[in-house]
N, CA and C of each residue as an Amber inpcrd file, in Angstrom:
protein
   666
  -3.2870000  24.8620000  12.9370000  -2.9360000  23.4740000  13.0910000
  -1.6370000  23.3000000  13.8570000  -0.7580000  24.2900000  13.7930000
   0.4690000  24.2330000  14.5920000   1.5560000  23.4600000  13.8950000
   2.7170000  23.5560000  14.4770000   3.9270000  22.8780000  13.9470000
   3.8120000  21.3940000  14.1460000   4.1540000  20.6100000  13.0980000
   4.2060000  19.1880000  13.1790000   5.5650000  18.6830000  12.7680000
   6.0990000  17.7630000  13.5350000   7.3920000  17.1460000  13.1460000
   7.1850000  16.2520000  11.9260000   8.2480000  16.0790000  11.1150000
   8.1590000  15.0390000  10.0920000   7.9570000  13.6580000  10.7730000
   7.3560000  12.7410000  10.0340000   7.1190000  11.4170000  10.5440000
   7.8280000  10.3660000   9.6950000   8.5890000   9.5110000  10.3300000
   9.3010000   8.4160000   9.6410000   8.6190000   7.0980000   9.9850000
   8.2120000   6.3370000   8.9520000   7.5150000   5.0840000   9.0900000
   8.4730000   3.9070000   8.8180000   8.5020000   2.9080000   9.6840000
   9.3720000   1.7360000   9.5040000   8.5160000   0.4910000   9.4580000
   8.5970000  -0.2510000   8.3330000   7.7410000  -1.4050000   8.0910000
   8.1880000  -2.6390000   8.8370000   7.4090000  -3.7190000   8.7240000
   7.6950000  -4.9820000   9.3860000   8.2630000  -6.0280000   8.4540000
   8.3320000  -7.2340000   8.9740000   8.9400000  -8.3810000   8.2420000
   8.1210000  -8.6670000   6.9890000   8.8520000  -8.9750000   5.9160000
   8.2750000  -9.3480000   4.6040000   7.4510000  -8.2190000   4.0000000
   7.6100000  -7.0130000   4.4860000   6.9260000  -5.8520000   3.9410000
   7.9340000  -4.8920000   3.2810000   7.4120000  -3.8790000   2.6350000
   8.1990000  -2.7700000   2.1470000   7.4930000  -1.4790000   2.5870000
   8.0340000  -0.3200000   2.2260000   7.3900000   0.9040000   2.6040000
   5.9920000   1.0470000   1.9950000   5.6890000   0.2670000   0.9420000
   4.3670000   0.3110000   0.3150000   3.2470000  -0.0540000   1.2640000
   3.5590000  -0.7900000   2.3500000   2.5180000  -1.2040000   3.3070000
   1.9100000  -0.0050000   3.9780000   2.5910000   1.1530000   3.9750000
   2.0870000   2.3460000   4.6310000   1.3050000   3.2710000   3.7310000
   0.8520000   2.7740000   2.6080000   0.1340000   3.6360000   1.6420000
  -1.0280000   4.3720000   2.3320000  -1.8950000   3.6180000   2.9930000
  -3.0540000   4.2460000   3.6130000  -2.6760000   5.1740000   4.7520000
  -1.7140000   4.7330000   5.5690000  -1.2950000   5.5810000   6.7010000
  -0.6460000   6.8580000   6.1800000   0.1950000   6.7470000   5.1590000
   0.8990000   7.9360000   4.6200000  -0.1290000   8.9370000   4.1010000
  -1.1160000   8.4880000   3.3430000  -2.1660000   9.3530000   2.8400000
  -2.9180000  10.0210000   3.9830000  -3.2560000   9.2570000   5.0140000
  -3.9820000   9.8180000   6.1170000  -3.1870000  10.8940000   6.8310000
  -1.9250000  10.6120000   7.1320000  -1.1000000  11.5810000   7.8330000
  -0.7960000  12.7970000   6.9730000  -0.6190000  12.5710000   5.6810000
  -0.3810000  13.7080000   4.7890000  -1.5740000  14.6730000   4.7670000
  -2.7880000  14.0760000   4.7790000  -3.9840000  14.9500000   4.8030000
  -4.0600000  15.7470000   6.0730000  -3.4480000  15.2290000   7.1390000
  -3.4450000  15.9520000   8.4340000  -2.3270000  16.9960000   8.5110000
  -1.5340000  17.0960000   7.4430000  -0.4980000  18.1120000   7.4110000
   0.8870000  17.6660000   7.7590000   1.1390000  16.3430000   7.8680000
   2.4550000  15.8360000   8.1480000   3.2700000  15.6250000   6.9000000
   4.5600000  15.8080000   7.0000000   5.5000000  15.3700000   5.9680000
   5.8980000  13.9610000   6.3460000   5.6450000  12.9860000   5.4830000
   5.7910000  11.5600000   5.8160000   6.9310000  10.9610000   5.0170000
   7.7800000  10.2000000   5.6860000   8.9340000   9.5560000   5.0920000
   8.8970000   8.0990000   5.3970000   9.5500000   7.3010000   4.5430000
   9.6990000   5.8780000   4.7800000  10.8420000   5.3570000   3.9820000
  11.2350000   4.1190000   4.2570000  12.2380000   3.4310000   3.4560000
  11.9290000   1.9410000   3.4950000  12.4660000   1.2120000   2.5210000
  12.3020000  -0.2100000   2.4730000  13.5810000  -0.8390000   3.0120000
  13.4590000  -1.6440000   4.0740000  14.5970000  -2.3030000   4.6830000
  14.9460000  -3.5640000   3.8700000  16.2340000  -3.8230000   3.7110000
  16.6480000  -5.0220000   2.9860000  17.7690000  -5.7550000   3.7420000
  17.6990000  -7.0920000   3.8070000  16.5500000  -7.9180000   3.4220000
  15.4200000  -7.7540000   4.4190000  14.2300000  -7.9800000   3.9640000
  13.0490000  -7.7550000   4.8410000  12.4860000  -9.0450000   5.4540000
  13.2330000 -10.1560000   5.3010000  12.6820000 -11.4550000   5.6900000
  13.3600000 -12.0440000   6.9430000  14.1130000 -11.2340000   7.6730000
  14.7810000 -11.7540000   8.8660000  16.1260000 -12.4030000   8.6190000
  16.5760000 -12.3840000   7.3570000  17.8470000 -13.0290000   7.0460000
  19.0180000 -12.4320000   7.7760000  18.9420000 -11.1290000   8.0740000
  19.9660000 -10.4600000   8.8980000  19.3700000 -10.0920000  10.2450000
  20.2820000  -9.8900000  11.2090000  19.8630000  -9.4290000  12.5120000
  19.2360000  -8.0880000  12.4610000  18.3660000  -7.7670000  13.4080000
  17.6190000  -6.5400000  13.3740000  18.5390000  -5.3230000  13.5860000
  19.6810000  -5.5260000  14.2130000  20.6300000  -4.4070000  14.3720000
  21.1170000  -3.8880000  13.0200000  21.2160000  -4.7570000  12.0220000
  21.6350000  -4.3450000  10.6830000  20.5560000  -3.4920000  10.0180000
  19.3040000  -3.8310000  10.2410000  18.1990000  -3.0310000   9.7070000
  18.1240000  -1.6750000  10.4230000  18.3840000  -1.6850000  11.7120000
  18.4110000  -0.4340000  12.4650000  19.5280000   0.4920000  11.9400000
  20.6180000  -0.0770000  11.5040000  21.6890000   0.7310000  10.9280000
  21.2250000   1.3800000   9.6260000  20.3740000   0.6800000   8.8730000
  19.8210000   1.2710000   7.6680000  18.9350000   2.4620000   8.0190000
  18.1750000   2.3370000   9.0920000  17.3580000   3.4570000   9.5570000
  18.2580000   4.6490000   9.9430000  19.2980000   4.3580000  10.6670000
  20.2290000   5.4130000  11.1100000  20.8420000   6.1260000   9.8950000
  21.2650000   5.3380000   8.9180000  21.8710000   5.9330000   7.7020000
  20.8290000   6.7720000   6.9190000  19.5820000   6.3090000   6.8550000
  18.5210000   7.0620000   6.1700000  18.3030000   8.3830000   6.8620000
  18.2290000   8.3580000   8.1840000  18.0060000   9.5770000   8.9440000
  19.1520000  10.5670000   8.6880000  20.3850000  10.0590000   8.6840000
  21.5500000  10.9500000   8.4730000  21.5240000  11.5900000   7.0980000
  20.9710000  10.8580000   6.0920000  20.8940000  11.3840000   4.7400000
  19.7220000  12.3340000   4.5760000  18.7030000  12.1640000   5.3630000
  17.4220000  12.8450000   5.1380000  17.2030000  14.0660000   6.0160000
  17.6290000  13.9760000   7.2510000  17.3810000  15.0580000   8.2320000
  18.6950000  15.6490000   8.7010000  18.6830000  16.9360000   8.9290000
  19.8310000  17.5840000   9.5910000  19.9570000  17.0690000  11.0090000
  21.1420000  17.0640000  11.5930000  21.3600000  16.5310000  12.9550000
  20.4600000  17.1470000  14.0060000  20.1350000  18.4200000  13.8450000
  19.2850000  19.0940000  14.8480000  17.7970000  18.9710000  14.5640000
  17.4200000  18.2610000  13.4870000  16.0060000  18.1320000  13.1370000
  15.3390000  17.0510000  13.9780000  14.3290000  17.3890000  14.7200000
  13.5390000  16.4170000  15.4490000  12.4910000  15.8140000  14.5460000
  12.1380000  14.5700000  14.7800000  11.0570000  13.9290000  14.0110000
  10.3770000  12.8980000  14.8850000   9.2010000  12.4280000  14.4240000
   8.4470000  11.3980000  15.0980000   8.6130000  10.0840000  14.3630000
   8.6630000   8.9850000  15.1060000   8.9970000   7.6920000  14.5510000
   7.8640000   6.7140000  14.8060000   7.4600000   5.9830000  13.7690000
   6.3990000   4.9810000  13.8610000   6.9090000   3.6750000  13.2970000
   6.8510000   2.6050000  14.0740000   7.3420000   1.3170000  13.6290000
   6.2390000   0.2530000  13.7140000   6.0420000  -0.5080000  12.6320000
   5.0280000  -1.5500000  12.6260000   5.6640000  -2.9070000  12.7670000
   5.1420000  -3.6970000  13.7190000   5.5580000  -5.0800000  13.9240000
   7.0780000  -5.1490000  14.1400000   7.8120000  -5.9160000  13.3360000
   9.2480000  -5.9570000  13.4360000   9.8620000  -4.5820000  13.3800000
   9.2410000  -3.6870000  12.6110000   9.7490000  -2.3280000  12.4580000
   9.7850000  -1.5660000  13.7740000   8.9110000  -1.9320000  14.7270000
   8.9230000  -1.3270000  16.0450000  10.1550000  -1.7380000  16.8250000
  10.5650000  -2.9770000  16.6580000  11.7680000  -3.4640000  17.3620000
  13.0460000  -2.9100000  16.7170000  13.0310000  -2.8610000  15.3900000
  14.1480000  -2.2220000  14.6740000  14.2910000  -0.7530000  15.1230000
  13.1260000  -0.0930000  15.2050000  13.1670000   1.3130000  15.6290000
  13.6380000   1.4580000  17.0940000  13.2630000   0.5400000  17.9470000
  13.7670000   0.5830000  19.3180000  15.2800000   0.4770000  19.3580000
  15.8570000  -0.3870000  18.5330000  17.3030000  -0.5460000  18.5160000
  17.9320000   0.7760000  18.0490000  17.3360000   1.3820000  17.0360000
  17.8510000   2.6560000  16.5500000  17.7780000   3.7280000  17.6240000
  16.6750000   3.7830000  18.3910000  16.4910000   4.7710000  19.4320000
  17.4270000   4.5090000  20.6190000  17.4520000   3.2550000  21.0570000
  18.1550000   2.9030000  22.2840000  19.6500000   2.6310000  22.1220000
  20.0890000   2.2880000  20.9060000  21.4840000   1.8750000  20.7270000
  22.2490000   2.7030000  19.7080000  21.5430000   3.3670000  18.8050000
  22.2310000   4.0580000  17.7110000  22.0570000   5.5850000  17.7660000
  21.6400000   6.1030000  18.9100000  21.5560000   7.5510000  19.0680000
  20.2710000   8.2000000  18.6310000  19.2990000   7.4080000  18.2380000
  18.0360000   7.9830000  17.7760000  17.3090000   8.7820000  18.8550000
  17.6000000   8.4970000  20.1050000  16.9620000   9.1950000  21.2280000
  17.1920000  10.6840000  21.1420000  18.2630000  11.1260000  20.4400000
  18.6010000  12.5420000  20.3610000  17.6980000  13.2890000  19.4290000
  17.0640000  12.6250000  18.4550000  16.2490000  13.2990000  17.4520000
  14.7840000  12.9550000  17.5050000  14.4580000  11.8010000  18.0160000
  13.0700000  11.3280000  18.0260000  12.3280000  11.9820000  19.2120000
  11.1430000  12.5460000  18.9520000  10.3400000  13.1720000  19.9880000
   9.1610000  12.3120000  20.3860000   8.4740000  11.7480000  19.4000000
   7.3570000  10.8510000  19.6800000   7.6960000   9.5380000  18.9820000
   7.4940000   8.4230000  19.6660000   7.8250000   7.0990000  19.1670000
   6.5970000   6.2120000  19.3700000   6.0710000   5.7230000  18.2530000
   4.8570000   4.8890000  18.2830000   5.2080000   3.5370000  17.6610000
   4.9330000   2.4530000  18.4020000   5.0590000   1.1170000  17.8200000
   3.6400000   0.5480000  17.6190000   3.4730000  -0.2100000  16.5570000
   2.1740000  -0.7940000  16.2250000   2.3130000  -2.3000000  16.1080000
   1.6510000  -2.9990000  17.0040000   1.6680000  -4.4920000  16.9770000
   3.0910000  -5.0290000  16.9120000   3.9230000  -4.5350000  17.7860000
   5.3370000  -4.9710000  17.8010000   5.6020000  -5.9600000  18.9280000
   6.3930000  -7.0110000  18.7120000   6.6120000  -8.0550000  19.7110000
   7.7060000  -7.6440000  20.7260000   7.3860000  -6.6960000  21.5920000
   8.3740000  -6.2040000  22.5490000   8.8060000  -7.3310000  23.4930000
   7.9350000  -8.2570000  23.7840000   8.3080000  -9.4090000  24.6400000
   8.4600000 -10.6830000  23.8300000   8.4870000 -10.5530000  22.4990000
   8.6560000 -11.6930000  21.6040000   7.3080000 -12.2640000  21.1570000
   7.4010000 -13.1030000  20.1340000   6.2340000 -13.8250000  19.6510000
   6.5900000 -15.2680000  19.3710000   5.7170000 -16.1950000  19.7840000
   5.9850000 -17.6110000  19.6060000   6.0690000 -17.9880000  18.1190000
   5.4650000 -17.1980000  17.2600000   5.5500000 -17.5270000  15.8140000
   6.9650000 -17.3950000  15.2830000   7.8320000 -16.6800000  15.9950000
   9.1960000 -16.5300000  15.5640000   9.9520000 -17.8540000  15.5880000
   9.4150000 -18.8610000  16.3210000  10.0580000 -20.1710000  16.3290000
   9.8760000 -20.8790000  15.0000000   9.0770000 -20.3290000  14.1130000
   8.8830000 -20.9300000  12.7840000  10.0300000 -20.7180000  11.8440000
  11.0340000 -19.9480000  12.2180000  12.1590000 -19.6550000  11.3210000
  13.4370000 -19.5880000  12.1630000  14.5360000 -20.0280000  11.5470000
  15.8450000 -19.9760000  12.1720000  16.6440000 -18.7620000  11.6910000
  16.0040000 -17.9110000  10.8700000  16.7290000 -16.7100000  10.4230000
  17.0540000 -15.8270000  11.5980000  18.2170000 -15.1810000  11.5690000
  18.6480000 -14.4160000  12.7180000  17.6610000 -13.3790000  13.2330000
  17.0350000 -12.6470000  12.2950000  16.0830000 -11.6260000  12.7330000
  14.8590000 -12.2350000  13.3950000  14.4660000 -13.4270000  12.9860000
  13.3380000 -14.0950000  13.6190000  13.6880000 -14.6440000  14.9760000
  14.8980000 -15.2270000  15.0660000  15.3580000 -15.7240000  16.3790000
  15.3870000 -14.5880000  17.3860000  15.7440000 -13.4090000  16.9590000
  15.8090000 -12.2670000  17.8710000  14.4260000 -11.8490000  18.3680000
  13.3620000 -12.2230000  17.6940000  12.0090000 -11.8720000  18.1050000
  11.2950000 -12.9830000  18.8830000  12.0480000 -13.9870000  19.2920000
  11.4770000 -15.0410000  20.1570000  11.3830000 -14.5590000  21.5780000
  10.3780000 -15.0230000  22.2970000  10.2620000 -14.6450000  23.7270000
  11.5520000 -15.0310000  24.4760000  12.0480000 -14.0770000  25.2550000
  13.2090000 -14.3150000  26.0640000  14.5480000 -14.3120000  25.3150000
  14.5320000 -13.8880000  24.0460000  15.8060000 -13.8740000  23.2930000
  16.7860000 -12.9100000  23.8850000  18.0600000 -13.1610000  23.6900000
  19.1050000 -12.2710000  24.2540000  18.9380000 -10.8480000  23.6790000
  18.5080000 -10.7300000  22.4420000  18.3290000  -9.4380000  21.8080000
  17.2650000  -8.6420000  22.5250000  16.1130000  -9.2580000  22.7500000
  15.0070000  -8.5640000  23.4360000  15.3400000  -8.2770000  24.8950000
  16.0110000  -9.1990000  25.5600000  16.4100000  -8.9880000  26.9470000
  17.3180000  -7.7800000  27.0330000  18.2100000  -7.6230000  26.0850000
  19.1410000  -6.5100000  26.0640000  18.3670000  -5.1900000  25.9170000
  17.4440000  -5.1540000  24.9690000  16.6800000  -3.9140000  24.7440000
  15.7740000  -3.6130000  25.9950000  15.2230000  -4.6510000  26.5620000
  14.2650000  -4.4340000  27.6510000  14.8950000  -4.0740000  28.9580000
  16.2080000  -4.4250000  29.1050000  16.8380000  -4.1470000  30.3890000
  17.0250000  -2.6790000  30.6800000  17.0580000  -1.8570000  29.5820000
  17.1220000  -0.4210000  29.7920000  16.0330000   0.3120000  29.0160000
  14.8730000  -0.3030000  28.9580000  13.7090000   0.3280000  28.2750000
  13.3380000   1.6590000  28.9250000  13.8240000   1.9070000  30.1040000
  13.5170000   3.1410000  30.8070000  13.9480000   4.3720000  30.0210000
  14.8920000   4.1680000  29.1150000  15.3730000   5.2950000  28.2880000
  14.2150000   5.8670000  27.4730000  13.2250000   5.0620000  27.1780000
  12.1020000   5.5340000  26.3580000  11.2590000   6.5650000  27.1190000
  11.4660000   6.6860000  28.4060000  10.7590000   7.7400000  29.1610000
  11.2260000   9.1320000  28.7610000  12.3450000   9.2120000  28.0470000
  12.8760000  10.5070000  27.6190000  12.0980000  11.0760000  26.4470000
  11.2420000  10.2670000  25.8240000  10.4580000  10.7480000  24.7100000
   9.0020000  10.3310000  24.9640000   8.1290000  10.6620000  24.0600000
   6.7030000  10.2860000  24.1830000   6.5160000   8.9610000  23.4710000
   6.4730000   7.8460000  24.2570000   6.3830000   6.5010000  23.7120000
   5.0150000   5.9340000  23.8630000   4.5140000   5.3020000  22.7750000
   3.1910000   4.6510000  22.7990000   3.2750000   3.3340000  22.0600000
   2.6780000   2.3090000  22.6440000   2.5240000   1.0300000  21.9670000
   1.0510000   0.8050000  21.6430000   0.7400000   0.7380000  20.3500000
  -0.6190000   0.4450000  19.8700000  -0.7030000  -1.0570000  19.5460000
  -1.7070000  -1.7080000  20.0210000  -1.7750000  -3.1820000  19.8380000
  -3.2230000  -3.6350000  19.7540000  -3.4320000  -4.8360000  19.2380000
  -4.7750000  -5.4070000  19.1830000  -4.7630000  -6.7320000  19.9810000
  -5.7620000  -6.9120000  20.8500000  -5.8980000  -8.2070000  21.5400000
  -6.2380000  -9.3360000  20.5830000  -6.5940000  -9.0360000  19.3420000
  -6.9830000 -10.0500000  18.3680000  -5.8140000 -10.4710000  17.4850000
  -4.6100000 -10.0840000  17.8310000  -3.4380000 -10.3150000  16.9920000
  -3.0610000 -11.8090000  17.0080000  -2.9700000 -12.4210000  15.8120000
  -2.5910000 -13.8160000  15.7040000  -1.1360000 -13.9800000  15.1610000
  -0.4470000 -12.8820000  15.0060000   0.9680000 -12.9100000  14.6320000
   1.8300000 -12.6260000  15.8540000   1.3900000 -11.7480000  16.7150000
   2.1130000 -11.4920000  17.9680000   1.4220000 -12.3440000  19.0390000
   2.0710000 -13.4530000  19.3740000   1.5190000 -14.4600000  20.2870000
   2.4350000 -14.6330000  21.4970000   1.9020000 -14.3200000  22.7310000
   0.5660000 -13.7700000  22.9750000   0.4690000 -12.3020000  22.5550000
  -0.7750000 -11.8590000  22.3270000  -0.9740000 -10.5050000  21.8000000
  -0.4590000  -9.4480000  22.7700000  -0.5200000  -9.7320000  24.0900000
  -0.0620000  -8.7530000  25.0560000   1.4660000  -8.6280000  25.1190000
   2.1380000  -9.3620000  24.2590000   3.5910000  -9.1900000  24.1310000
   3.9110000  -7.7980000  23.6190000   2.9490000  -7.1290000  23.0790000
   3.1620000  -5.7530000  22.5650000   3.1870000  -4.7200000  23.7020000
   2.8260000  -5.1310000  24.9340000   2.8140000  -4.1910000  26.0190000
   4.2100000  -3.9060000  26.4900000   4.3750000  -2.6820000  27.0150000
   5.6830000  -2.2380000  27.5330000   5.4740000  -1.6680000  28.9200000
   6.4910000  -1.7760000  29.7930000   6.3520000  -1.2190000  31.1620000
   6.5430000   0.2980000  31.1790000   6.8390000   0.9110000  30.0440000
   7.0100000   2.3620000  30.0000000   6.0780000   2.9360000  28.9400000
   5.8210000   4.2370000  29.0460000   4.9860000   4.8950000  28.0690000
   3.5260000   4.5070000  28.2020000   2.8230000   4.6190000  27.0830000
   1.3840000   4.3660000  27.0540000   1.1010000   3.1340000  26.1950000
   0.0700000   2.3820000  26.5250000  -0.3980000   1.2690000  25.7110000
  -1.8110000   1.5820000  25.2600000  -2.0680000   1.4870000  23.9640000
  -3.3630000   1.8040000  23.3990000  -3.9120000   0.5830000  22.6820000
  -4.9210000  -0.1210000  23.2380000  -5.5060000  -1.2380000  22.5230000
  -6.5310000  -0.7750000  21.5140000  -6.5340000  -1.3960000  20.3610000
  -7.5460000  -1.1770000  19.3420000  -8.0800000  -2.5490000  18.8990000
  -9.3640000  -2.6120000  18.6920000  -9.9740000  -3.8860000  18.3600000
  -9.9900000  -4.0880000  16.8400000  -8.7910000  -4.2110000  16.3050000
  -8.6050000  -4.4740000  14.8690000  -8.4360000  -5.9930000  14.7210000
  -9.1840000  -6.6370000  13.7980000  -9.2420000  -8.1110000  13.7610000
  -8.0790000  -8.7700000  13.0590000  -7.0450000  -8.0430000  12.6210000
  -5.9670000  -8.6710000  11.8930000  -4.6680000  -7.8700000  12.1030000
  -3.5700000  -8.6110000  12.2730000  -2.2600000  -7.9750000  12.4140000
  -1.9480000  -7.0930000  11.2250000  -2.1900000  -7.5980000  10.0360000
  -1.8890000  -6.8570000   8.7960000  -2.6820000  -5.5650000   8.6740000
  -3.9080000  -5.5720000   9.2010000  -4.7610000  -4.3960000   9.0750000
  -4.3660000  -3.2660000  10.0420000  -3.4040000  -3.5390000  10.8880000
  -3.0210000  -2.5040000  11.8820000  -2.3900000  -1.2780000  11.2460000
  -2.0110000  -1.3550000   9.9800000  -1.4360000  -0.1750000   9.3150000
  -2.4240000   0.5130000   8.3940000  -3.6730000  -0.0020000   8.3220000
  -4.6470000   0.6050000   7.4010000  -6.0420000   0.7330000   7.9930000
  -6.3610000   0.0270000   9.0470000  -7.6920000   0.1020000   9.6480000
  -7.9330000   1.4850000  10.2390000  -9.1900000   2.0300000  10.0610000
  -9.4590000   3.3580000  10.5800000  -9.1530000   3.5330000  12.0740000
  -9.3880000   2.5000000  12.8780000  -9.0900000   2.6210000  14.3230000
  -7.5760000   2.8390000  14.5310000  -6.7710000   2.0960000  13.8070000
  -5.3360000   2.2290000  13.9020000  -4.8630000   3.6080000  13.4420000
  -5.3580000   4.0100000  12.2920000  -4.9720000   5.3200000  11.7380000
  -5.3200000   6.4510000  12.7180000  -6.5060000   6.3650000  13.3140000
  -6.9260000   7.3770000  14.3060000  -6.0150000   7.3430000  15.5120000
  -5.6700000   6.1590000  15.9710000  -4.8200000   6.0220000  17.1650000
  -3.4320000   6.6000000  16.8960000  -2.8570000   6.3110000  15.7380000
  -1.5640000   6.8250000  15.3880000  -1.5950000   8.3640000  15.3220000
  -2.5760000   8.8840000  14.6580000  -2.7010000  10.3600000  14.5050000
  -2.8400000  10.9850000  15.8860000  -3.6080000  10.3920000  16.7620000
  -3.8180000  10.9290000  18.1170000  -2.5250000  10.9570000  18.8840000
  -1.7270000   9.8900000  18.7440000  -0.4090000   9.8750000  19.4500000
   0.5110000  10.9530000  18.9180000   0.4940000  11.1550000  17.5970000
   1.4120000  12.1360000  17.0190000   0.9440000  13.5700000  17.3380000
  -0.3020000  13.7530000  17.6670000  -0.8590000  15.0680000  17.9820000
  -0.7730000  15.4040000  19.4790000  -0.3510000  14.4260000  20.2590000
  -0.2780000  14.6480000  21.7250000   0.8380000  15.6920000  22.0170000
   0.5190000  16.7530000  22.7540000   1.5280000  17.7420000  23.0750000
   2.6740000  17.1270000  23.8800000   3.8830000  17.5690000  23.5860000
   5.0270000  17.0750000  24.3080000   5.1490000  17.7950000  25.6510000
   5.7110000  17.1080000  26.6310000   5.9620000  17.7420000  27.9140000
   6.9600000  18.8750000  27.7350000   6.6080000  20.0080000  28.2360000
   7.5130000  21.1540000  28.1510000   7.5930000  21.7280000  26.7500000
   6.6280000  21.3720000  25.8750000   6.6260000  21.8900000  24.5120000
   6.3280000  23.3780000  24.5240000   6.5830000  23.9800000  23.4130000
   6.4200000  25.4310000  23.2710000   7.5180000  25.9480000  22.4210000
   8.3780000  26.7980000  22.9830000   9.4590000  27.3790000  22.1990000
  10.4530000  26.2920000  21.7790000  10.5490000  25.1960000  22.5510000
  11.5100000  24.1470000  22.2120000  10.9800000  23.2040000  21.1730000
   9.6580000  23.2440000  20.9130000   9.0400000  22.3530000  19.9610000
   8.7910000  23.0960000  18.6520000   9.8900000  23.6650000  18.1270000
   9.8110000  24.4460000  16.8870000  10.7770000  23.8860000  15.8850000
  10.5570000  24.0970000  14.6100000  11.4840000  23.6080000  13.5940000
  12.7630000  24.4160000  13.6130000  13.9500000  23.7520000  13.7070000
  15.2020000  24.4700000  13.6470000  15.3910000  25.1070000  12.3040000
  16.0470000  26.2510000  12.2720000  16.2510000  26.9810000  11.0250000
  17.0730000  26.1340000  10.0520000  16.5670000  26.0540000   8.8300000
  17.2350000  25.4240000   7.7020000  17.4770000  23.9230000   7.9670000
  16.7670000  23.3190000   8.9220000  17.0140000  21.9340000   9.2040000
  16.3970000  21.0100000   8.2270000  15.4750000  21.4960000   7.3800000
  14.8100000  20.6470000   6.4280000  15.4300000  20.7330000   5.0250000
  16.5080000  21.4440000   4.8690000  17.1050000  21.6220000   3.5470000
  17.5090000  20.3190000   2.9030000  17.8600000  19.3260000   3.7520000
  18.4290000  18.0930000   3.2260000  17.3460000  17.0220000   3.0460000
  16.0980000  17.3540000   3.3180000  15.0520000  16.3280000   3.2240000
  14.8630000  15.8740000   1.7670000  14.5340000  14.5850000   1.6810000
  14.0510000  14.0580000   0.4020000  12.6000000  14.4660000   0.2510000
  12.0530000  14.2350000  -0.9030000  10.6280000  14.4970000  -1.0940000
   9.8330000  13.5700000  -0.2450000   8.8590000  14.0710000   0.5260000
   8.0570000  13.2290000   1.3960000   7.0540000  12.4010000   0.6110000
   6.6310000  11.2940000   1.2370000   5.5680000  10.5070000   0.6400000
   4.2850000  11.3560000   0.6160000   3.5670000  11.3180000  -0.4630000
   2.3300000  12.0610000  -0.5310000   1.1230000  11.1820000  -0.8820000
   1.3750000   9.8740000  -0.7870000   0.2790000   8.9220000  -1.1090000
   0.3840000   8.4000000  -2.5310000   1.0630000   9.1240000  -3.4270000
   1.2360000   8.6340000  -4.7880000   2.5030000   7.8660000  -4.9830000
   3.4190000   7.9630000  -3.9790000   4.7280000   7.2550000  -4.0820000
   4.7230000   6.1750000  -3.0050000   5.2300000   5.0330000  -3.3530000
   5.3430000   3.9540000  -2.3990000   6.7530000   3.4560000  -2.3740000
């Protein structure tokens, strides 16, 4: 089966790490060590940069600095993860980065709330413009955006598309099902199994780098 990086899952708005129950079980069966955390507050009350700082702190507590891992972000979690990768140094440790139904170009539904995190996910927001102006940095890792044309939360649905990396459409009929539908699970697993450019001796676990890990999710913990 070969070496697999640990996988860190980042949830979306109004969710907790429990939303990844099905995905965690699926990836664990495939041999991955799966990690997650619950961001607080999860309702957009704080700016997404504050949630990204929670991701950064979790990574520092969980993985040694030289430990590479793969990152998966759902919906708002994909944008939080981008801030972590592009602004907080995550680019140094993340090897594969997958976003699922994330509003990279914003969603019109974000106009339904004045909370800072929601305002940041509006089309054309200063926050998204800042992230998108140097999205080229994502070419340094294996980046994939998985999205559904049937999404009624990301409006328009093609807001999930990015000018870098790969875009993988799946015909999943609901935004919420994107973390549990078999098509989505298969797409995520396929992205995580894609060989890295120049992989080989460099795509190996560093010695003693996992000593600081917390217990991974195994499907029984949420």
